[in-house]
N, C-alpha and C positions, 0 to 999 in steps of 0.2 A: 314556341316555340323554343326552338328547339335548344340545346346549350352553344356558344357564341365560342368560340377557338383561345386555348390557351396565349394567342397575339397581344387577346385581353384583357391586358390583365387588371393593368387597372380600374378597381369597383364604378367610379365615378363613368369614364366613357364606358362599361358595358347597363349600365341605369340610360346613360342617353342614346347610347344606341336605340337600346328598344325601346325608346318613346320616339324618335327618329321614326324607324322600320315602326310601329304603331304605326303616326299621321300617313305613311303615306300607304297603305295596306288600309287604313280608313279615309284616306281622300280618291285615293285611284275608284274603290264603291260609291266615294262617294256620288264623280266625275260621269262613271258607268250610268247615273239615275241623273244626273244633270240634260247629260245628252238624250236618253230613253225617253225624258217628262218634258223636254223642249221638244223631240221627235212627234208625240201623242199632238201634241198644240199646238206645231204646226201641218201639220198631215190632217188634223181632225175638227182647225182652221177655227179652232179653243179661243184663238184667237182674239174673233170677226167680235165676239162678249163686246168686247170695250175700244175695239182698235179697228184698220180698215185692213189693215193689212202686218205680216208677216215681220217687218223691218219697224211697222209706228211703233209696235207689242217689244222687240226686245229693246228697243233704248227706251221708250216709256217703263217702261218693267225693270230693264237690267241697267238699263244704259248702255248697252255693246249694239251694233247694227247684227242684221239678218245673217251677217258672210258670217259671221265671231259663232249667234246660231248656228249657223249648217255648217263650221267648221267643229264646232261641241258635238251637232249629232250623229258626223261622219265620225268621228275619231273613238266614241265611244260605239261604233258599229263593231270596229277596227281592235278597239279591245276588248268589248265581249265576246266577236267570232277569232281570234289569232286568225291567219292565214286566210280569214273572208273578208275583203274590202270593197 
């Protein structure tokens, strides 16, 4: 990570900012990975190994419905390919 501006004089603030930036960067990668995994599960119909529908799979395995699953898939496509949705 590049040096932070001088206005962040407090060492604790610099440390905390770096921690938070690292969390966001890791979360964005994880977010894309989650969407891609859900997309493959849905498109390949891998959920059928244990569940009748993608909705049932999402509900039983993750505790959310297909709408959130589809939203995660769509959102990761937008993040992974900026300018293409």
